C-alpha positions in Angstrom: 42.7 21.1 -5.9 40.5 23.7 -4.3 41.4 24.6 -0.7 38.3 24.0 1.6 37.1 26.5 4.0 36.8 25.1 7.4 34.1 26.0 9.9 34.7 28.4 12.8 36.9 27.1 15.6 34.8 26.3 18.6 35.0 23.8 21.5 36.3 20.5 20.0 36.1 17.1 21.4 39.7 15.7 20.9 39.8 12.9 18.4 42.4 11.1 16.5 42.1 10.6 12.8 44.0 8.1 10.7 42.8 8.5 7.2 43.4 6.7 3.9 43.6 3.2 5.5 42.1 0.4 3.5 42.5 -3.3 3.1 44.8 -4.9 0.5 43.1 -5.2 -2.8 43.6 -6.3 -6.4 46.3 -3.7 -7.1 48.9 -6.0 -5.4 48.1 -8.8 -7.7 48.2 -6.5 -10.8 51.6 -5.1 -9.7 53.3 -8.6 -9.6 51.7 -9.7 -12.8 53.2 -6.6 -14.6 56.6 -7.0 -12.9 57.3 -10.7 -13.5 55.8 -11.0 -17.0 54.4 -14.3 -18.4 56.9 -16.6 -16.7 56.0 -17.2 -13.1 53.1 -14.8 -13.2 50.7 -17.3 -11.7 53.1 -18.1 -8.9 53.6 -14.5 -7.9 49.9 -13.7 -8.2 49.2 -16.5 -5.7 52.0 -15.3 -3.4 50.7 -11.8 -3.3 47.2 -12.9 -2.7 48.4 -14.3 0.6 50.8 -11.5 1.5 51.4 -11.0 5.3 51.6 -7.4 6.6 55.2 -6.8 7.8 55.4 -4.4 10.7 51.8 -3.2 10.5 50.9 -1.1 13.5 48.3 -2.4 16.0 45.0 -0.6 16.1 45.1 1.4 19.3 43.8 4.8 20.4 46.4 7.6 20.6 47.2 8.8 24.1 47.2 12.4 22.9 44.7 12.7 20.0 44.7 15.8 17.9 41.7 18.2 18.0 42.6 19.3 14.4 42.0 15.8 12.9 38.3 16.3 12.3 38.9 19.7 10.6 41.8 18.9 8.3 41.4 15.2 7.9 39.3 15.0 4.6 41.5 17.7 3.0 44.7 16.0 4.1 43.5 12.6 2.9 42.7 14.0 -0.6 46.1 15.9 -0.7 48.1 12.8 0.2 46.3 10.6 -2.3 46.8 13.2 -5.0 50.6 13.3 -4.3 50.8 9.5 -4.4 49.0 9.4 -7.8 51.4 12.0 -9.2 54.5 10.3 -7.7 57.1 8.2 -9.4 55.9 4.8 -8.1 54.1 3.0 -11.0 51.5 1.5 -8.7 48.9 2.5 -6.2 49.9 2.7 -2.5 48.0 2.7 0.7 48.4 5.7 3.1 47.7 6.1 6.8 47.6 9.7 8.0 48.0 10.9 11.5 47.4 14.5 12.5 49.6 16.0 15.2 49.0 18.9 17.6 50.2 22.5 17.7 52.7 23.7 20.2 50.7 24.1 23.5 52.5 27.4 24.1 50.7 29.0 21.2 47.8 31.3 22.0 45.7 31.8 18.8 43.1 34.5 18.4 39.5 33.3 17.7 39.0 32.6 14.0 35.8 32.1 12.0 37.5 30.4 9.0 40.7 28.4 9.0 42.2 27.2 5.8 44.7 24.4 5.5 47.4 24.6 2.8 50.5 22.7 1.7 53.7 24.7 2.1 55.9 25.0 -1.1 58.2 22.0 -1.8 56.5 19.9 0.9 56.2 16.2 0.4 53.6 14.4 2.6 55.9 11.4 3.2 56.8 10.2 6.7 57.1 13.1 9.2 55.9 16.3 7.5 53.7 19.4 8.2 50.9 21.4 6.7 50.0 25.1 7.1 46.9 26.5 8.8 46.0 30.2 8.3 43.2 32.2 9.7 41.3 34.1 6.9 38.4 35.5 8.9 39.1 36.7 12.4 40.2 39.8 14.4 43.9 38.8 14.0 45.3 37.0 11.0 47.6 34.1 12.0 49.5 31.3 10.3 50.9 28.2 11.9 52.3 24.8 10.9 50.7 21.6 12.1 52.8 18.4 12.2 51.4 15.3 10.4 52.7 11.8 9.9 52.0 10.0 6.6 52.8 6.3 6.6 52.7 4.7 3.1 52.3 1.0 2.6 53.0 -1.1 -0.5 54.5 -4.4 -1.8 58.0 -5.4 -0.8 60.2 -8.3 0.3 61.0 -9.5 3.8 63.9 -11.8 4.8 62.9 -15.2 6.1 66.2 -15.7 8.0 69.4 -13.8 8.9 71.8 -13.2 6.1 75.6 -12.8 6.5 77.5 -9.9 4.9 78.4 -10.8 1.3 76.0 -13.7 1.1 74.3 -14.0 -2.3 70.5 -13.6 -2.2 68.1 -16.0 -3.9 64.4 -16.7 -4.0 64.6 -18.8 -0.9 65.8 -15.8 1.2 62.8 -13.6 1.2 59.0 -13.6 0.9 56.6 -11.1 -0.5 54.8 -8.9 2.0 53.1 -5.5 2.4 55.7 -3.2 4.0 55.9 0.4 5.1 57.7 2.4 2.4 58.1 5.5 4.6 59.9 3.7 7.5 63.3 4.6 6.0 64.8 6.8 3.4 66.1 3.9 1.2 63.7 2.8 -1.5 61.9 -0.5 -1.1 62.9 -3.1 -3.6 59.7 -4.2 -5.4 60.8 -6.4 -8.3 62.6 -9.8 -7.7 65.3 -8.9 -10.1 66.2 -5.9 -7.9 67.7 -8.2 -5.3 68.0 -11.7 -6.5 71.5 -12.5 -7.5 72.9 -9.6 -5.5 74.6 -9.8 -2.2 74.0 -8.5 1.3 75.9 -5.2 1.9 76.0 -6.0 5.6 74.6 -8.5 8.1 70.8 -8.6 7.8 68.2 -9.8 10.3 65.2 -12.0 9.8 62.1 -9.9 9.0 64.1 -7.0 7.6 62.7 -5.3 4.5 64.9 -5.4 1.4 65.8 -1.8 0.4 68.4 -0.3 -1.9 70.9 0.3 0.9 71.1 -3.3 2.1 72.0 -5.1 -1.2 74.8 -4.6 -3.7 76.0 -6.0 -6.9 78.4 -9.0 -6.6 82.1 -8.2 -6.9 83.8 -9.8 -9.9 87.4 -8.3 -9.7 89.5 -6.4 -7.2 91.5 -3.2 -7.3 94.6 -3.6 -9.4 93.1 -6.3 -11.7 93.9 -6.2 -15.4 90.7 -5.6 -17.3 89.7 -5.0 -21.0 88.2 -1.6 -21.6 85.7 -1.7 -24.5 84.9 1.6 -26.0 81.7 1.5 -28.1 80.7 4.1 -30.7 78.4 4.4 -33.6 79.6 1.7 -36.0 82.8 0.8 -34.2 84.3 -0.9 -31.1 87.7 -0.2 -29.7 89.4 -2.3 -27.0 92.4 -1.6 -24.7 93.9 -3.1 -21.6 94.1 -1.2 -18.4 94.3 -1.5 -14.6 91.2 -1.3 -12.4 91.5 1.5 -9.8 88.6 0.1 -7.7 86.7 -3.1 -6.9 84.5 -4.1 -9.8 80.9 -4.9 -9.2 78.5 -5.9 -12.0 76.6 -3.0 -13.5 78.4 -0.4 -11.4 81.0 2.2 -12.5 84.7 1.7 -12.0 87.8 3.8 -13.0 90.4 2.2 -15.3 93.9 3.5 -15.9 95.3 2.9 -19.4 99.1 2.4 -20.2 99.2 6.0 -21.3 98.2 7.0 -17.6 94.9 8.3 -18.8 92.0 7.4 -16.5 88.6 6.5 -17.9 85.3 5.5 -16.1 83.2 2.7 -17.4 80.6 0.1 -16.4 81.5 -3.4 -15.2 80.2 -6.0 -17.7 81.9 -9.1 -16.4 85.0 -10.3 -14.6 87.2 -9.1 -17.4 85.4 -6.3 -19.2 84.5 -2.7 -18.6 82.4 -0.9 -21.1 82.7 2.8 -22.0 79.9 3.9 -24.4 80.5 7.2 -26.3 
């Protein structure tokens, strides 16, 4: 992406710019149709078509609008959208961009051309920053401008409070558009990512389901006798051992064999730990 050349800095009327916002569209429906497959696809398509917006910010003017919004807004919107398209999420997302202000103690020399740029290894996600450099002025300067990028996409919101260890089912949550950037934990998008799992702690009504709030159900305790199944190309070996940790479906656990050797495998069921070679 070519870096635009901005016009000379002059008297600016402060204004706030929140770019990239748009209404929900057909991408929500296509996401759920892909994620649930043929069975139940019509049900989820209808659910997503009526999605509420969870925690959406009210439209209000900022008390301290940034004078830089008009200058860097179009470039910033394009850069954010490019990052989202190149990201790991296999679906389009909606972004809202808020441009911050520079430190008021800064005294910058007049500049005829200011260029925005993205610092190395910078991800425009949540609270972030971009660079501004003067390329045509009596004094070259380079500063960093804070920005906030809020990204919205599909997710699941609890209908009611959930106790720690309670198993989650379809009746516990409803589909909604949620803010992905509100926390570090990843938003759970597919129903199979949380249905059949249990709450890792007490959860409140309206809470967004993320990776850190659910866990696989426990099927055996520390000290339980389990069967360790070692799978190789063309053969399967089994041995009995002692679990050295709580066993949760699909998660790793250490097993001590009678020879005192300790191996780590994946919990398959209440009695079996698999160790592929």
